[in-house]
N, C-alpha and C positions, 0 to 999 in steps of 0.2 A: 613457812618462814617466817623470819621477822620484820624483815621488809619488802615490799613490791618491787623495788628495782633497785638496780646499784647507785645511781644518784642519791635515792631517799637514803639509803646507807651513809654514803658519804657525809648528808649535810645532817644526819640522826648523828652522827659521830661527831661533827664539828659543833654541830650547838651541846652536845655535853660536856666538849674537854676545852673550848673554848682558849685558853692562855697558854695551853700545855703544847708541849710541840710536836707539832708533825710531822717537820721534814727539814733534814739536814743537808746542806750544799757548801761547796767548796769552791768559789767563784777564782779567789786568787790562792791568800796565803794558809787563809785559817778555816775552819766550818762555820758557818753561820746557821741561826735557826728561821726556821718560819711555823709559826703556832697555829693553829686551827682556825681563829677568827682571819686569820688572813687569808690562811688557802681558801677559808668559803667565799670571801670575799672576792679571792684572785678568781676561782673557779665561774660564781656569778658575772662578772665583769665578759670575761670569755664567752661564756652562755651568751651572752646578750648579745656580745659582739658576732659570733656567728648566725645570730638573729635575724641584726642588723642586714647581711650579708643574702640573706632571705633562707637563711638554713632552718627545716622545720624535721618533723618527726620524719622516720625512715630515708632522710637524706644521708648519704655518706661523705664523711671526713676523714680522707687519709692523714697519718700520722707518721711522720718519719725522722725519729731524734736517736742520737745515745740517751740515756737515762737522764734524766734533770727533771726538778720539781713542776716546769713548765708542762714537761710530758705528760706527769701527772693529773695536774689541775687542767691541762687540752683534753683529755680523758673523759675526767668522771663532767667536762663543762657538754661535751661531746654528746653523752649520756644524758645529761639534763633536760637536752630537748627533744629526747626519743629519737634520736640522730643515732647512725650508726658507725662504730670507729672502725678506720682499716689501719692496724696497725704494720708497718712496714720496715722493714732490718734496717738499720743506717749502713748496713757491710753490704749492701746490695748495687751489683752494677744497674748504669742508669737504664739499658732496656729492661733490666726486671725490674726495676721500679713502675717504667711505664708501660710494662705487662700488667702489673697489678693496679694501675690507676684506670686503665683500659675497661682491664677485665671487672673490677670492682664497680664501674662508673661512679668513681667517686666527683663530687663536685664542688670540694674545697681541698688542699690539702697545707697541713701545717708542717714544715720544717723547720729544723733546727738552725744552721745558719747558712754560710754563703756556699759551703762544697755541697750540703743536701741539695740547695737552691738550686745548684746548677744542675745535677740530675733532673729535678723535676722540669725545669726551663727548657731542658735540650731536647726533650719530646713533646712537651706541653702540645703543639701544634695537634701532636696524634692523638689528643683526650678529651674528646667531643663534650663529655659530660663534666669539664673541669672549667670553674667559673672562677676561683678565686686562689691566689696562694697568699699565704699566711709565713713569714717568717721569724722566729723565738728571736734571735737577735739582729742587732742595728747593723742593717748593709746597705752599701749605696745604693741610693733609691732610682730603678730603672722605668719607673712609672708601672710597671707589671708586679709587681705583689705589694704589698702591706703590712707592715712590722706589727708583731704582737701588741707592741705598746699601744700603735694607734687603736688598732681592733678593741682593747681595752675600754681606750677613751668614747669607742662610738658604742659598745654596750654599758658603761658610764652614761652617755646621755640618755639612752632608753632606757635603763631603770630609774633614771632622774624622771620619767615620762608615767613609768609602771614599774612600780618598785616591786610588785607581785609575781610580772613575768615569770620568773624561772619557777617559781615555787608552783607557780600553777601548771606549767609544763611536766613538772617533773611528777604532780599526782595523776597525769593524764597517764605515764608508762608502765605498763604491766607488765608483770614476771614473764610470761610467755613473749614479750617482744622481742624482737632481733636489737642486740647490742653490738655484736661485732662480726667482720668476717676477717677472718683469721688465715692466711695465705700457708699450706703446710710447705716447708720449706723443702721437702722431696729430696729423700735420695735418688729417686729414680723419676724419668717425667718431668711433665710442667706441673708447677703450683697448683693448688687446690683451696678455694675457699672454704674452708668450713663455717655455716651459719651457726652460732652461739647464742643463746639469748641471756637475758638477764636471770630468770630461773635457775640456770646452767651452771653460771658460776654462783650462786647465792646459795644454793643447793650444794656444790663442793666444797665453797668454804665452811657451812657450816660440817658438811660432813666429815673434812679434814680436821676440823677443829672437836672432835671427838678422839682423835689419835695425837694431835698437837697440841702440849698445853703451852700453850702464849696467853700473855694479856696488855693489860695497858702500860708495864712498866718495861715492857721490852722494845729493844734497838735492835731493827734489822738494818745489815747492810745489804744494798742492795747495788749488782754490779750484771749481773747476768739479763740481756735485753729485754723490756720491758716489752718488746714486741714478740718476745719466746712467751707462749702460755702459761709455762710453769711459774715465769719471773711474774705474770701480769696477774694470776689469782693467787701465788703467796705471799709474794712480795710488794704486791701494790693493793688487791682487793681485799687478802685476809687480814693482813696489815692495819689496813683500815679499819676494818670491818670490827674487830678486838680494840683499837685506837693506840696503836701502836707508834714509836717515833719510825720511819723510811729514812737513812741516811744514804744518799747517793754517791759511789765509788767517784772518783775523778775520771776514771779508765780501768781497763783491767788491768791494766800494766801498773799502776798504784794500788792493787786493794791492799797489800801486805801494807804499805804506809797505813791508807787510810782505816786499819782495823785496829792501828795504835791510835789512832786519833778521837774515831767513835766510841769504842769497847763496845762492839754489837756482844749482842746477846744470843741472836739469831740469825744466820743465814740459808740462804739458799744457793744451790751450786748447779754444776753438771759436773760429772764424774772428773772431766780432765783436769777442774784447778785442786781438788785432792791430790789425784798423783803426781801433779806437778809437786807438791807439798812435801808428799811422799818421799820422791827420787832426789828432792832439795836436802830434804833429814838426812835420809843414809848416804848420801854421799859425803857432806860433813862428818856423819859418825867414821865413815870409813878412811876420811882421813886423817882422823883426828889420832891419838894415842894410843897403844893398846889396852891401858887402864883405863881410855874415857870408854872405849870400844866394849870392854869388860862391861862396865856399868853400866853403859847404856842397853844392853840387849840380854842384862840381869834384869833389869827395868822393866823391860820389856816383856818379858817370861813371867814376870810378877804383875803384871798388868792385863797379861791375858788370863791367866790364872783368875783374878780376881772378877775381868768382866764376864768372865765363863760359868762363873759360880752364879753372878746374878742373873744373866741372859737365862741361866738353866732354872732360877727362884731358890739359889741353895744356898743353906748358911754360913757366912765369912767369920771364919775361925780369928780368934784374937789376934795368933802369928799369922796369918795373913794378911790382916786389917792394918798393923804395924809396917811390916815390909810394904805394904802397897804405900801407905804414910811416904815410909823413905824414899820410896821409887820416885814417886810425885815430888818430894823436896828437893831430891837430885839430880832427875832427869826432866819430869815432865812439866814442872810448872814451868820450866824456860820455853817448853811450848806453848802452852798455855798465855803466856804475856805475849810471844810474839802474834796470837790470834786476840787481840786486843784486852787479855785478862779477865773477861765476863764471857766469854763463850759458854752459852748451856747446849745446846747441840747445832749441829748443822743438820739439812736436808738437802740429799743428792735427786734430780730426777731429771727425766732429759734425755737418758744414755744407762747404759747398764754398769754400775760400780764392782770393780773387783772383789772380792770377799775380803783377801788380806789386806785391804788396802781399810775397809770396812772392819776389820779385825784389828787391825794396826792402830788407828785413830782410837778405837774403843777402849784400850791396851791404856793408852797413855791420856785417858780420860775426857777426851773429846768423841762424843756419840755423833758418826752419822747416822739418821734416822734416812735411808734410803728407801724412795716411791717408786710409782707407775704408774705409768699414763702416755693421752695421746691428746694429740691438740684438737680429736673429734670428739674428746670425753670431759672435756674443761678444767683440767687434764686428768685430776685423779682418781685411778680407782683403787687404789690400798698404798698403804704407807704404812711401815714399821712404829710402832710407838713406846713408850716409857717401860709399860708394864707386859709390853709382849712384842720384844723385837728378836730377830734371829739373823745376821750375819749371812751373806749369800742370796738371801729370801729381800722381795720388795714388803713385805708384813703382811699384816691382814688386809682383807677388803672393807673400807669406809663404811658405816653403818646404813646410809642411804642409798648404794650399790648393790645390784647383782651380777654376779660371774657366774659360770659355768666355764667347765672345760668337755670339747665335745670331742668325737670318738679320735681325729688324727692330731690330737693335741694343741689344738688353737684353743686362745681364751676370747671366750664371746661374756661382752657383757651390758646391763640393761638399766636403765634406770635415767632419773631428771638428769642427770650430767649429759646425756647424751644430745649432739649436735642437730638443728634440724635437718641439715641435710649441705652438700655440697652447694656453692653461686651457681646457677644454670648448668647443673650436671646431672640432671636427673640418673643417667643410665648409672654413673660413679655412685651415687645415691644410693641404690637399688640394691649394687654391690656391696656397699658396708653394712648398712641397715636392714634387716631383712623383715618381713611383715608382720613376727610377734614382737618386733622392735629391738631386738639383740643386734649389736653392733661387734662385726668383725674386726678382730683385732689384728688381726696377721700375725700374732706373735704365737708361740708355741709354750707351753707351761703347765706347770701341775700346782695343786695345791696340797698341804702335807697335813697331818692329822690334827692341827693348832690351828690351821685354815690360814697358815703366811702362805704368799704365793711366788712361786717361783718362777723364774723367766727363764727358760734355756736359750731362744732365738727367734732370729723373724721367721717365720712362715717360709719365705722366697727365698732366704740368705742358706736353707740348710743344704749341703753339698751333696752329691751323690756320686760316689766314685766308678769307676769304669768296671769296678771291683762290683759292687752294686750296696756298698756300705754308705750310712747315712751319715754324717757329719753335720755338725752343730760348732759353725767357726767361732762363736762370740766369747766361749768360756777359755776359746785358746789364745783368742785374738787378748782377752783377758790377764790370760796367765801371762802371757810376753810381754803387755805394757807394765806390768810389774818390775822387770827386770831392771838393772843399773845402765844397761847401754840403750833401750830400745824405748821408744819415746811413742811411735805409732805402727801398730801392726794390721796388716790386711789378708787372711788366710783366703787361697785358692786350692781347687779342688773339684769342683763339679763337671761330672761327666771326665775325669782324669786319671791317670792309676794311682797318683799320691798326691798329699798335700804340700803346697809351695807356699810359700808367702812375699807380697812388699813389706819390706821395714824400713821406717823411719825409724833410723839412728836419732841418739838424745845429743842433738850435737852439741849443746854447752855443756855436758860433763862429759865428753871426748874432747873438747878444746882444751879442758884444763889438764884433761889426763895428757894429751901433746905436748903441752905446755910442761908441764912437770918431768916428761921426757925426752925433753930436746926432738922433738919432731917436728920439720915443717912442711910446712902445706901452703898453696895460694888460695886456696879454700874452699870453702864446705863438700863441693865434689870432688876434690883431690881428697879429703880427709875420709869422706866415703869409700876411697877406693883404696884407700891402704889396705895390705895385707893383714898386720896387725889388728886394724879396727875389726876386719870380717873374722880374725881371730874372737878376740872381747865377745865379739854378739854372737858367733857359732857356737862360743859354749853359755851365754844365755838360751838360745834356742835349745842348746842339747840336756839344759837345766828342765828346762819346762816339757820337753819329751820325753823324760823320765817319770812324768808322771799321766802318762797319755798310754791310750792302746794305739798297737804297734801300726793301726793303719788309719791313727788320727794325729800319728809327730809330722810334724814339717821336716819334709829332706833337703828340702833345698830352700835359700831365701836370696831374694835381689836387694838392694839396700839402694834406697835413693838417694839422690844429690841435694835435697832441699827437704824442709819441713812440708808435709801437708797445713793448704791453706784456704780459707774464703778467697782470698784473693786469686789464688790458681786455680780454685775450683774443686780441691777434693774433699775439702768439708760442706755443708750446711752453714746457715749461718746459726746452726747451735750446735755446732760441732762434729756432729757425726760425719762417719767420712762417706762419703758418696763411690758405694762398690761400682757402678756399672763404668766413672768417669775412671776408678784409677785401671780399672781393667783395661780402657779403653787405652790411657795417656801407657802405659805400662805394656802393651799388647808384646809389641816387640821378646822386653825382656820376659815376659812369662811363658812365650814359646821357648825363649832357649834355655829356661830350666828344665824343662820335659824332653831335653833333646838327649840328656844323660842318660 
C-alpha cells in the first residue's frame, strides 16, 4: 500500500496538488472552487477543533449531512485523529438516527443544518455517550450545540500552540486501525454496523484502480450519498487518491442541471439514475415524429453493432465506423451534451443494472461499467473495465480480491477488503465470515470463461413455487423496470402456485399520456386504477412474459397508488426495495391476486 492510512493519503495528495481544484460546490447561483491547500487547512482546523472537544484515537464521531465539501473535510478530520467516522444517511428518521447514535456509542455528532440537528436533538437524552453536537450551518444558538466555524476557531487556537499536532496524530494511525462503522441500510432486520479499517478502503481503492482508468484531470460529480459505502470509496477516497476534482450536486433533483455546469468526466451512481434517463429518452423518442423515431432506432442499431464489436475485440470496418460517426452526429451527440459533454464513463453499483440499459448507454457511446460489492467488502469485489467489459455481468474480480462459488451458487470472497466484523454482534460476524476468512455474500452467481462475474439474485430472495420450481425474481424485475409504463416492480411467488408482482407505475409518463388523451383524474391513486392504465401495463408485463419460462411468468399484478420511497418505508436509503416491507404493506392485495 502506498499509504498507511486514509488521512495520510489525503494530506499527501493535498501537498502534491496545492492550488489545484479539490472540490466544487454551489452554495447559491454558481459553482465555487476549493483548492487542495484550502482543503488541507480546513481539515486541520476541524481535526484540531475536535481534539479540543476531547476526541482522540478510537472515539466515534457521527456525521449526518447531505453531500458537501464540509462532509469530506469532517471525515478526513475525524480520521486524522485516529477516531472513527460513523456516517448516517440524512434521509433517516429521528428514531433511526437515535438507534445508530446509541449503538455506535458516538461521542460527537456533526450535522449539516437545522433539520438534521432537530433529529439529533430529539433523542439526545437517550444517547449516553454523546457529549457534543456540531452544526455546519449557522443556526440559532440554543446553548446545546456549537457551529462548525466556532469549532474551527477552537482548532486554530490549538494549532497555534501546537502546529504539528495533527501531523503527529496522523503518523500514529496504522492501516489495520478501525476507520469507520457503516450501518447497513438493511432490507430486512435492524441495521448492523460494519467495521471497516483504513487498510480495507486503501486496498479497495488500489484494486479498483486496476480496472478504472482515472487520473487527476478527471472531474467526479458526486450525488449518491457519501454515507453510502460505494460513494464513500469511489467518489471520495478513490477520487482523492488520484487527485481528481470532486463536484457536489446540489441535490438529486438538480443532477441534470449540475452535469451541464461542471462537465464531469466520471460519475458513480445506482441503477435508478440510469433507469430514469433511459425512460425519459425513450419517452421523448416515442412522442416525436415518425422520421425522428426512425433515425433514432437506426442509430441505436448501429451503436449496438459498434459497441458489441468493441466488447468482443473484433475489427471495426470502415463502413461501420462511418455509420457510427453519422449516428453520433445525428443522435448520440445530443445525449452526450445532456450529461455535460465530457463524460468518459459511468460506474454503476449498489444494486443490479438491467442488461438492456447497459447496452443502450453503450450503444450511445456512454459506457456504464457495472460493479459489485457490499458494505462489508469495502465495497468493490468486481467491476467491468475498458479492456474487458460485458453487459449483464459485473466484470472481472479486482486483482487483490479472491472469489469462489460454492455448491449452492453462493459467492464467497476473501482478501484485504473484508470487514473486521459487525460492531457488538459476534454471532452475526461468525455467520458472515467463516474460520478461513471467507465472507459469505448471500448472493448467487457464476464466473464465465473470461472471469466475469454474473449475479443471479440474493440467496434469500430465490422463490420456490408450490410446484417446486426455483425462480430468481431479480432478472424478471430488471426486465419489468425497462418497460415504458413501469417504474418499479417486486415479483412474488415463494410457496405460491404462480408468480405475481407489485408494480409501481411510471406516474410521470402516465400523467403525460393522460393529458394527451384528455383523461381526467384527481390524484395518482385514481390514475393507477384506470382500466386504460392497467391495459397499458398489462401489455408491458406480457412483453416481459414472452421472454420467460412459463413457470416464471407474472400471471397477476397489483398497481400501487404512489411511488415507493424512503420516506414511506419501501426503499432503503440506497434505493433498494425492502421486500419484507412491501409484502407486509400490500399483504391484502397480494392475497387477492392469489384468489383467481
